[in-house]
C-alpha positions in Angstrom: 27.7 -38.6 -19.8 27.1 -37.1 -16.4 23.4 -37.2 -17.0 23.4 -40.8 -18.1 25.4 -42.0 -15.1 23.4 -40.0 -12.5 20.0 -41.1 -13.8 20.1 -44.7 -12.4 21.0 -43.3 -9.0 17.9 -41.1 -8.9 15.8 -44.0 -10.0 17.3 -46.2 -7.4 16.6 -43.7 -4.6 13.0 -43.2 -5.9 12.3 -46.9 -5.9 13.8 -47.3 -2.4 11.5 -44.6 -1.1 8.6 -46.4 -2.6 9.5 -49.6 -0.8 9.9 -47.7 2.5 6.6 -45.8 2.0 4.8 -49.1 1.3 6.0 -50.6 4.5 5.2 -47.5 6.5 1.7 -47.5 5.2 1.1 -51.1 6.1 -0.4 -52.1 9.4 1.4 -55.4 9.4 4.7 -56.9 8.4 5.0 -57.7 4.7 6.7 -60.4 2.6 8.9 -59.5 -0.3 6.4 -60.8 -2.8 3.6 -58.7 -1.3 5.7 -55.5 -1.7 6.7 -56.5 -5.3 3.1 -57.1 -6.3 2.0 -53.7 -4.9 4.8 -51.9 -6.7 4.6 -54.1 -9.8 8.4 -54.9 -9.8 10.4 -58.0 -9.6 10.9 -59.5 -6.0 14.7 -59.3 -6.5 14.4 -55.5 -6.9 12.5 -55.3 -3.6 15.1 -57.6 -2.0 17.9 -55.3 -3.2 16.3 -52.2 -1.7 15.3 -53.9 1.5 18.9 -54.9 2.1 19.9 -51.2 2.0 17.0 -50.1 4.1 17.8 -52.6 6.8 21.4 -51.6 6.7 20.3 -47.9 7.2 18.2 -48.8 10.2 14.9 -47.8 8.4 13.5 -51.3 8.0 13.8 -54.4 10.3 13.3 -58.1 9.8 10.2 -59.3 11.7 11.2 -62.6 13.3 8.2 -65.0 13.6 7.0 -65.6 17.1 6.8 -69.3 16.8 8.6 -71.9 14.8 6.8 -73.6 11.9 7.6 -76.5 9.7 9.7 -75.5 6.7 11.4 -72.2 6.1 9.1 -69.3 6.8 9.0 -66.4 4.4 11.0 -63.3 5.5 8.8 -60.6 6.9 9.7 -56.9 7.0 8.4 -53.9 8.7 9.3 -50.2 8.8 11.1 -49.0 11.9 8.8 -46.5 13.6 10.9 -43.4 13.8 11.5 -40.1 12.0 13.7 -40.4 8.9 17.2 -39.3 10.1 18.6 -39.5 6.6 16.8 -36.5 5.2 18.0 -33.1 4.4 18.7 -30.6 7.2 17.9 -26.8 7.0 19.6 -25.5 10.1 20.5 -22.2 8.4 16.8 -21.5 7.7 16.1 -22.2 11.3 18.9 -19.9 12.4 17.6 -17.1 10.1 14.1 -17.4 11.5 15.3 -17.3 15.2 17.7 -14.5 14.5 15.0 -12.3 12.8 12.6 -13.1 15.6 15.1 -12.0 18.2 16.0 -8.8 16.2 12.3 -7.9 16.2 12.1 -8.0 20.0 12.9 -5.1 22.3 16.5 -4.8 23.3 17.8 -7.4 20.9 21.5 -6.7 21.7 20.9 -7.2 25.4 19.1 -10.5 24.8 21.8 -11.7 22.3 24.5 -10.9 24.9 22.7 -12.9 27.5 22.2 -15.8 25.2 25.9 -15.8 24.2 27.0 -15.6 27.8 24.9 -18.6 28.7 26.4 -20.4 25.7 29.9 -19.5 27.0 29.1 -20.8 30.4 27.9 -24.1 28.9 31.0 -24.5 26.8 33.2 -23.8 29.8 31.3 -26.4 31.9 31.8 -29.0 29.2 35.5 -28.2 29.1 35.8 -28.6 32.8 34.2 -32.0 32.6 36.7 -33.1 30.0 39.6 -31.6 31.9 39.0 -31.5 35.6 42.6 -30.4 36.3 42.1 -27.0 34.7 42.3 -24.3 37.4 41.9 -20.5 37.3 44.0 -19.3 34.4 46.4 -16.4 34.3 45.7 -13.7 31.7 48.0 -15.4 29.2 46.5 -18.8 29.8 43.0 -17.5 29.4 43.8 -16.0 26.0 45.4 -19.3 24.9 42.3 -21.2 26.0 40.0 -18.6 24.4 41.9 -18.9 21.1 41.8 -22.7 21.3 38.0 -22.7 21.8 37.4 -20.1 19.1 39.5 -22.2 16.7 37.4 -25.3 17.5 34.3 -23.2 16.7 35.8 -22.2 13.3 36.4 -18.5 14.0 40.0 -18.8 12.7 41.4 -16.7 15.7 44.8 -15.1 15.9 46.4 -13.4 18.9 47.0 -9.6 18.5 48.2 -6.7 20.6 47.6 -3.0 20.1 49.2 -0.4 22.4 49.5 -3.0 25.1 45.8 -4.1 24.7 45.4 -7.8 24.1 43.1 -8.6 21.2 41.9 -11.7 19.3 41.4 -11.3 15.5 38.7 -13.4 13.9 39.3 -14.2 10.3 36.3 -16.4 9.8 32.7 -16.2 10.9 30.8 -19.5 11.0 27.6 -17.5 10.8 28.8 -15.0 8.2 25.6 -14.6 6.1 23.5 -14.1 9.3 26.1 -11.6 10.7 26.0 -9.6 7.5 22.3 -9.1 7.7 21.7 -9.2 11.5 24.9 -7.9 13.0 22.9 -6.4 15.9 22.1 -9.9 17.0 24.8 -12.2 15.8 27.8 -10.1 16.9 26.6 -9.4 20.4 25.9 -13.2 20.7 29.6 -13.8 19.9 30.7 -11.2 22.4 28.5 -12.7 25.0 30.0 -16.1 24.2 33.5 -14.9 25.0 32.4 -13.0 28.2 30.6 -16.2 29.4 33.7 -18.3 29.0 36.0 -15.8 30.7 33.6 -15.5 33.6 33.2 -19.2 34.0 37.0 -19.6 34.0 37.3 -16.8 36.5 39.9 -15.3 34.1 41.5 -11.9 35.2 40.0 -10.2 32.1 36.9 -9.6 30.2 35.8 -9.0 26.6 35.3 -5.3 26.4 33.9 -5.1 22.8 33.8 -6.7 19.4 34.6 -4.6 16.4 32.6 -6.5 13.7 33.9 -6.2 10.2 36.9 -4.1 11.3 38.3 -4.9 7.9 37.2 -6.8 4.8 38.6 -10.0 6.3 38.7 -9.3 10.0 36.7 -8.8 13.2 38.6 -7.7 16.3 37.8 -8.8 19.9 39.1 -6.4 22.4 40.1 -7.9 25.8 40.5 -5.8 29.0 42.7 -6.9 31.8 41.2 -6.6 35.3 42.8 -4.0 37.4 44.6 -4.9 40.6 41.8 -3.5 42.9 38.9 -5.3 41.1 
C-alpha cells in the first residue's frame, strides 16, 4: 500500500521538474499550451504544476507590456536563480574541509584559531542582541557559556571537580566528524569556548577539553584567572 500511495507523488514531482526544465530552456516566455504540446500532456496538467512552481518562487507570470483587445494568454517564464529547494549536503562539505585541515601542518593550532574566531563572532552577535551585557563574573560567564553551548546543541551541564569548574557536554553536533577527526574538531570546539570567554573579558579561560571522557561525555575544564593576572 505504501508503494501505491507514494508512486503518484514521484510522478508529480517528475512532471513538475519537466515543466520547470522546459521553461528554463526557453529563451522566451511560454504559454500553457506551448508547454503542454512540448511535453505531450493536457494543458490542465501544466496549469496544475505551474501553480505550484509559481507558489514556490521558481516560475513567474510574465505580464504583457501593452494592453491588447481581448484577454491575453497567460505567459510564464522561469525565475533566473539557483534552485533553493534542492537537497543539501553540508556534512559532505564539512568532511572535505575537516580532512583538508587535518592534512595541513599544525592542524590543532589552525583548528584552535578557527574556533577562537568563531567564538568572537558569536560573542559579537550576542552583544548586538543584548547591548546591556557587561563584563561577567566567573559565575555569570559559566551561565552564559552554558546557554550558548545549549543553543549550539552540545547539551551542556555544569560540573565541579575539586573546586575546578567544568562543563560536561553530553551531545556533539559534529559527532561523526569528531570520531574520525578528533584532532581537528575537538580543538575547534575548545577554541570556540576560548574565543567567547576572551570576547566577554571573562575572568577565566578554557584550559582543555577532554574529548570522549566517557562513552556519553566530553568534559570542558575551565580555569579561573588568578588575582595577579
